[in-house]
C-alpha positions, 0 to 999 in steps of 0.5 A: 598229613606226613610231616616234612623232615630234614636231615639233622645237622648233628647227624654223623654217618660213619662208614664201617669197615665191613663196607656194607653198613654205616653207623649213624651217630647223633651228636645231640642225644648220642644215639647209635644205629647201624644201617645199610650203606644205601640208607647211610648214603641218603643221609650223608648226602645232606639233600633233605628232598631225598628223605622222600625216598624212604618209607614212613617206617624208616622216617619214624625210626630215624626221627625217633632216634634224632637222625632226622628232624621236623625242624628246619636247619636254622630252627634246629640250630636255635634249639641246639644253642638253647640245649647247650646253654641249659646243659652248661648252666646245670653243670656249673650251678654248684660243682661238688668236686674241685681241687688245688693245683700247687706249683711250688716253683717254676724251676726244673732240672731238665731243659726240654726244647718243647717245654711251654714254660721255657720262655718265662722260667728264667725270670721266675728262677729261684722263687719257691712257694713259702710254707706260710702261703701253703698254710694260708691256702688251706687254713684261710682261703679254700672257701674263697677259692673253691666255694661249695666244694666238698670233694677236694683234691690236691695236685702237684705241678711245676717246673719239677715239683719234687726238686729237693728245694721244694720238699718243705712245701710239698710236705707241708701241703701233704700234712694239710690234706692228710687230715681228711681223705683228699686224693693227691696226684702229681705231674713229674718228670720222674728223675728226683722222686727217689729223694723223698720216697716216703711221701708216695703210696696209697692212703692219706697224706701221700702222693697217690698217683703220678703222671710221668712222661717218656720221650721215646725209647732210650736213645731218643729220650736221652737226646730230648730230656736232658738235665743240666749235667747232660747225663742220660735220664731214661734208665733213672726214670724207669728205675724210679717208676719201679720204685713208685709201683713198689710203693703202691703208687698209680702211674699214668705213663705218657709217651710223648710222640712226634714223627721222630719218636713214633718209630720207637714205640714197639721197642719201648713197649717191649722194654716196659713189658720186660720191666713189668711196668706195662701190664702192671695194674697200677700203670696206665700207658698212653701216647700223646703227640707233642704240640705247640704250647703257649711259648710257641715251641713249633716243630715240623716234627709235630704230628696231629692227633689223627695221624698219630692214632692211625700209626699206632693202630697200624702198629697193633700195640695195646696202647691207648692213644687219642682214638682209644682214649676218646672211645673210653669217653663215649663208651657209655653211649653204647648201652645208654637206654635213656637220658642225654648221652652227650653233655660236654659243653666246654673243653677243660678246667679253664672254663669251669674253674673248680680246679685252680693253679696257684704258683709261688707268687700267689698268682691264680691261673685257670690253666696249667699251660698259662701258669707263669704268664701274669697277664693271663692269671685269673686272680691272686692271693694278697694280704687282703685275701683272694682277689679275682680278676676280669680274666676269670669271667672271660674264661667262664664264657668260653662254652658252646653257647658262645662259640658260633662255629661249634654250635654248627658242628655235628660233634660239639657235645662230644668235644666241648669247643677244643682247647682255649689255649690252642685256639687263641694261639692259632687264631688270636681269638679265644672264641674263634675255634681251630679244630684241626683234626679233632672231629675226625679223631672223635668219629674214629674213636666212636667207630673203633669203640663200636667195633671193639666193645659191642658184640654183633648180636647186641648192635642197634640195627635200624629197619631195612631200607624200604 
């Protein structure tokens, strides 16, 4: 007797640009199959009865790839919840890698209007992490902070971490990690790194990699990233980027974009090429939209991920943006022959907590955007050592198994549940999801990556509709 089949709720039907073919993408196992548009239309309809139009050969193929299922919709949902729970439990059971994100002070030499720390910076002004706290973190508290972690990394964050007042703390931390092969990365505005150039470069005890941001091309950037003295910063930052590259430091160059800045990208990219920043093997350049942060920096000029990705792709720039960054994330799907293709059960460090932010007060945070808001800390370092708070366990529960809206989403395992900070900001509830256009960005990234990375002769084509 022929089994009764249902269209999987986790099937995504993506129209290819040729107009005659669709790409099937299973949000459970990651299988990708190119099919005639007529077959794609049947599956995209969501009408299970239409599967009776297909031959046994078609049905066997689709079932074997996970695009249709013998499970009724609610039974498939239950099975998916169990799968998500199992995947997550295996991921958090014993992580081997993790890191400390040191926040030496909240002070910054710039006053960017969209900064998510701006509301609490004044109350924390002048407080600098002590070298003694740095010693205690690395000599006493690492086993309590990151139990079982064998592959440690150090990140430097702020405020602006490379202000002169933070130099003693930075050098002390680098001295500690220089005793073993610990990679060091930093997020910096790039204006003051020339005050201590010797700490940058490859090797132990050095800052090996930095993230630096530009807010558009020269004039636009200098209106946005303004120091207290009001002087322009664009040329200073580019000069310091060259200094870091000459010292062998890798750079992630983030181009902050909104509707006012996006038109700057072609000219900015030309200048970065002329200065041999773009095209340098140590440089990775990508664009990302400015967005509303925890301090509610709202603006009508902010743009969504999908809108920005479309405009950048239309410009024809060789520039990573959300779609291409996601395409990189899922590239392994294209040639995967066995195993589970999709395993993202949570969005970020807030859930996993194998990376922790420690600020100058000894407060511990699970997210960089929440640092400076004591009511959101997950713990603190006091005289008695490390003390974790109930907030930590709350955050650990924010994964797919406990996100009902996500469990019904066809790209849940490619997303992980969206950013908890953004969801709570927009809905008032950490466990209520506000995705905006993220699903369309994920599907577009798969489409773009498929068209870009897979030669025509290697594409997985399903049997003809029969």
